[in-house]
Structures are given as structure tokens and as C-alpha cells.
C-alpha positions in Angstrom: 17.5 239.9 -108.6 14.4 242.0 -108.9 14.7 245.7 -109.2 13.2 248.3 -106.8 10.6 249.2 -109.4 9.4 245.6 -109.6 9.3 245.3 -105.9 7.1 248.3 -105.7 4.6 246.6 -108.0 4.1 243.5 -105.8 0.6 242.8 -104.2 1.9 243.4 -100.7 3.4 246.7 -101.6 0.2 247.8 -103.4 -1.9 246.7 -100.4 0.3 248.6 -98.0 0.1 251.7 -100.1 -3.7 251.5 -100.2 -3.9 251.3 -96.4 -1.7 254.3 -96.0 -3.8 256.2 -98.4 -7.1 255.3 -96.7 -5.7 255.9 -93.2 -6.3 252.4 -92.0 -2.8 251.8 -90.8 -2.7 250.2 -87.3 -1.8 252.6 -84.6 1.0 251.6 -82.2 0.3 251.5 -78.5 2.0 254.3 -76.7 5.1 253.4 -74.7 3.8 255.3 -71.6 0.2 255.3 -70.5 0.5 258.9 -69.5 0.8 259.9 -73.2 -2.8 258.8 -73.9 -5.4 261.5 -73.1 -8.5 259.8 -74.5 -10.5 257.3 -72.4 -11.7 255.1 -75.4 -8.2 254.6 -76.6 -7.0 253.7 -73.1 -9.7 251.1 -72.9 -8.6 249.8 -76.3 -5.0 249.4 -75.3 -6.0 247.7 -72.1 -8.0 245.1 -74.0 -5.1 244.6 -76.4 -2.8 243.9 -73.6 -5.2 241.4 -72.1 -5.4 239.5 -75.5 -1.6 239.3 -75.6 -1.5 238.0 -72.1 -4.1 235.3 -73.0 -2.0 234.2 -76.0 1.2 233.9 -74.0 -0.5 232.1 -71.1 -1.8 229.5 -73.6 1.7 229.1 -75.0 3.4 228.7 -71.5 1.2 225.7 -70.7 3.4 223.6 -73.0 6.1 222.0 -70.8 8.1 220.9 -73.9 9.2 224.4 -74.8 12.3 224.2 -72.6 13.3 225.9 -69.4 14.7 229.0 -71.0 11.7 229.6 -73.3 9.3 229.1 -70.4 11.2 231.6 -68.3 11.1 234.2 -71.1 7.4 233.7 -71.6 6.8 234.1 -67.9 8.8 237.3 -67.8 6.9 238.7 -70.8 3.5 237.9 -69.2 4.6 239.7 -66.0 5.8 242.7 -68.0 2.4 242.9 -69.8 0.6 242.6 -66.5 2.5 245.5 -65.1 1.7 247.5 -68.2 -1.9 246.6 -67.8 -1.8 248.0 -64.3 -0.4 251.3 -65.6 -3.3 251.6 -68.2 -5.9 250.8 -65.5 -4.4 253.7 -63.4 -4.6 255.9 -66.4 -8.2 254.9 -67.1 -9.1 255.8 -63.5 -7.4 259.2 -63.9 -9.4 259.9 -67.1 -12.7 259.2 -65.3 -13.1 255.5 -66.2 -13.9 252.5 -63.9 -11.5 251.4 -61.3 -10.5 247.9 -62.6 -8.1 247.3 -59.7 -11.1 247.2 -57.3 -13.7 245.5 -59.5 -11.4 243.2 -61.4 -11.3 239.4 -60.7 -8.7 238.1 -58.2 -6.8 234.8 -58.4 -8.3 232.6 -55.6 -7.7 228.9 -54.7 -10.3 226.2 -53.9 -10.6 227.5 -50.3 -11.3 231.1 -51.4 -7.9 232.4 -50.3 -5.8 234.5 -52.6 -3.2 232.5 -54.5 0.4 233.0 -53.3 2.4 235.2 -55.7 -0.7 237.1 -56.8 1.0 240.3 -55.8 4.2 241.1 -57.5 5.9 238.5 -59.7 3.6 235.6 -60.8 4.2 232.1 -62.3 2.0 230.6 -64.9 1.6 227.2 -66.4 4.7 225.1 -66.8 6.7 227.8 -65.0 5.3 226.5 -61.7 7.2 223.2 -62.2 10.6 224.8 -62.8 13.5 224.0 -60.5 13.4 226.4 -57.5 9.9 227.4 -58.2 8.1 224.2 -57.2 9.3 224.7 -53.6 7.6 228.1 -53.4 4.1 226.5 -53.9 4.6 223.5 -51.6 2.9 224.0 -48.3 4.9 223.2 -45.2 3.5 220.3 -43.2 1.4 221.4 -40.3 3.1 220.7 -37.0 1.9 217.7 -35.1 -0.5 218.8 -32.3 0.5 217.5 -28.9 -2.3 215.7 -27.0 -3.2 216.9 -23.6 -3.2 214.5 -20.6 -7.0 214.3 -20.6 -7.0 213.2 -24.3 -4.3 210.6 -23.6 -6.3 209.2 -20.7 -9.3 208.6 -23.0 -7.3 205.8 -24.7 -6.3 204.1 -21.5 -8.5 201.1 -20.8 -8.2 197.5 -19.6 -6.4 196.5 -22.8 -3.8 199.1 -22.1 -2.9 197.4 -18.8 -2.8 194.0 -20.4 -6.0 192.6 -18.9 -7.2 191.3 -22.3 -4.1 189.6 -23.5 -5.5 186.2 -22.8 -8.6 186.8 -24.9 -6.8 185.9 -28.1 -6.4 182.2 -27.1 -2.7 182.2 -28.1 -0.9 183.6 -25.0 -2.2 181.0 -22.5 -0.9 177.9 -24.3 2.5 179.5 -24.8 2.7 180.5 -21.2 1.9 177.0 -20.0 4.6 175.6 -22.3 7.2 177.9 -21.0 6.1 177.5 -17.4 6.6 173.7 -17.6 10.0 174.1 -19.2 11.0 176.7 -16.5 9.8 174.3 -13.7 11.8 171.4 -15.1 15.0 173.5 -15.4 14.5 174.7 -11.8 14.1 171.2 -10.5 17.2 170.0 -12.3 19.2 172.9 -11.0 18.0 172.2 -7.4 19.0 168.6 -7.6 22.5 169.5 -8.8 22.9 172.0 -6.0 21.7 169.5 -3.4 24.1 166.8 -4.6 27.0 169.3 -4.6 26.0 170.5 -1.1 25.8 166.9 0.3 29.2 166.0 -1.2 30.7 169.2 0.2 29.4 168.4 3.7 30.7 164.9 3.5 34.1 166.0 2.5 34.2 168.7 5.3 33.2 166.1 7.9 36.0 163.8 6.8 38.5 166.7 7.0 37.3 167.5 10.5 37.8 163.9 11.6 41.3 163.9 10.2 42.1 167.3 11.8 44.2 166.8 14.9 43.2 168.6 18.1 45.5 171.4 19.0 45.3 170.5 22.7 46.5 166.9 22.4 50.0 166.5 23.8 52.1 163.5 23.1 54.7 162.7 25.7 58.2 162.5 24.6 60.2 159.3 25.1 61.4 159.0 28.7 65.0 159.0 29.4 65.1 156.5 32.1 63.7 153.0 32.2 61.4 153.6 35.2 59.3 156.3 33.5 59.1 154.1 30.3 57.7 151.2 32.3 55.1 153.5 33.9 54.0 154.8 30.5 53.7 151.3 29.1 51.5 150.3 32.1 48.9 153.0 31.5 46.1 152.5 28.9 45.9 154.7 25.8 49.6 155.6 25.7 48.9 159.4 25.9 48.7 161.3 29.2 47.8 164.9 29.8 47.9 166.5 33.2 46.1 169.9 33.6 47.0 171.7 36.8 44.8 174.7 35.8 41.4 174.9 33.9 42.2 175.0 30.2 39.6 176.6 27.9 38.3 174.8 24.9 38.9 176.0 21.3 35.4 177.4 21.0 35.8 179.4 24.2 39.0 180.9 23.0 37.4 181.9 19.7 34.5 183.5 21.6 36.9 185.4 23.8 38.7 186.8 20.8 35.5 187.9 19.2 34.4 189.6 22.4 37.7 191.3 22.7 37.5 192.6 19.1 34.0 193.9 19.7 35.1 195.8 22.8 37.9 197.4 20.9 35.6 198.5 18.1 33.1 199.7 20.6 35.7 201.8 22.4 37.0 203.2 19.1 33.8 204.2 17.5 31.1 204.5 20.2 30.8 207.4 22.6 31.1 207.1 26.4 27.3 207.6 26.8 26.6 204.7 24.4 29.1 202.5 26.1 27.5 203.2 29.5 24.1 202.4 28.1 25.4 199.2 26.6 27.0 198.2 29.9 23.8 198.9 31.8 21.9 196.7 29.3 24.3 193.9 29.7 24.1 194.2 33.5 20.3 194.0 33.4 20.4 191.0 31.0 22.9 189.3 33.2 25.6 189.0 30.5 
């Protein structure tokens, strides 16, 4: 292990000693901008900060550095930018130019100021970090609703279906389905007609078999004289009506008429009943 005397004789130690002797040692940038009272030095420190920012911006373009390293570089760049702003204010106080007004601004392709240009900024690969990408995505513009006049511009004959036959495909299909529909309708009509005819025939047979309610069969006579009189007459069935007997249809009509009168008396007013009676009298009913 080398001794302290030998270390002092190395080339680096001798070079450092020569710089101290000549007064060429690099001066450190003041921690506060207010500590500087000379305009040239303030300009110098501002240029130094800009060079450091340029180096770190070039480094942060590498997306392979990792998320944590990229975040650290982005924080350091923002810190240097804030420090540069302090030096620009100090330069203005010392009588120098106002860099905040004449300095370049970050603009997009439309000439608008880039979001995040004020306050905390993101550079290079930091824009693609999780949670940061959403900040730079623009929200989709809401769909504009068309007015009624704009909608009516698109309404023409094709909208109402007047040009559907122009393609040459619809008409043959319609003819095919029309023939099929007509054939099915004819078959259905024939089946209904056959079932209707068979139903009428069956009803007619039942009516013929139905016995009249007014036919009266004489009971067997008790004495021989009446039996002989019955055998002498033709047909074997006798019916003697001493009063006019209504037919079955007349009985049904009378029942319906009676039901109508009951409903009319129950639901109709006296004025309506009087008007109805007057109309019947004029019609002779």
C-alpha cells in the first residue's frame, strides 16, 4: 500500500496542485441565484444549466434505462429547469435581458402550446410511462348531431325503396315467392272448402234425424173401438189443434224480442224508449 508521500507525487496530484497555484480551479455554481451579483457570471451559470439539461434530455430518450432511472432523470431535468428560471429572474434584476419573454416556447404542429409546458414537464421516454401516457392522449371529440335539414338532404327515392328493383335480383326472388304463396293459398282454400262441405252435409243429416218437438204420438187406446178407428186412418199419427200453435221459429223470435225489450227497459231511458216506439209505429212493426 502506497504511502501518503508517494500519493502526493502522482501526476494527478501534481496537476491539481498546479491548478490551485495558477488559480484555474473551476468555480462552483452558487446554490442560490441571489448570491450572484455580477451579470456575466449569472449568464455563465444559466448557460451551464442549459448544457446540463441538454445532456440529460439526450439520456432520457433511451427507453431501455428502466422506469425508475427514467423517472429520476425527468425529475432532475425539471429541477434544473426551475433553477434556470431563478437565474433568468436574477439576470433581469441585474439589468440583463428578459429570457422568460424572448425565450422559445414549446409548441405543437398546430402552433399551440404543448400541455405540461407550465409546471412539471415530461421528456423523451417519460411520456410513455404508465399513468403518463393518458395525460397526453386527447379525448375523442363528441359526435356532432345532424340537424333535421341535414338529414333531409340524404332522403331520396332510394331511401323510400323506389330503386330496389334496379339491381335485377329482387324481382326474380319476388316472383318465386309469389308463386309459392299463391300455391299455398289455393291448397289451403281447397282444404277449407272440403271441410266446409263435409260439415254442411253432416249438419243436414243431423237435422233430418232430429225429431220435431211438436209431433205427438197417440198412446195405445184402452178400448177396442178407438183402436179400430186409429187403424182405419192413414199415417197412424193424429194431432188435433183446437188453438193456433206457433212454430218453433216463431217461438224463438218471440223469445229474442222479449229479451231485447228487457234489455231496452233496463239500459235505455224513457225518452229513448218513446222514440223507439214511435219509430216502430211509423215503420208498421
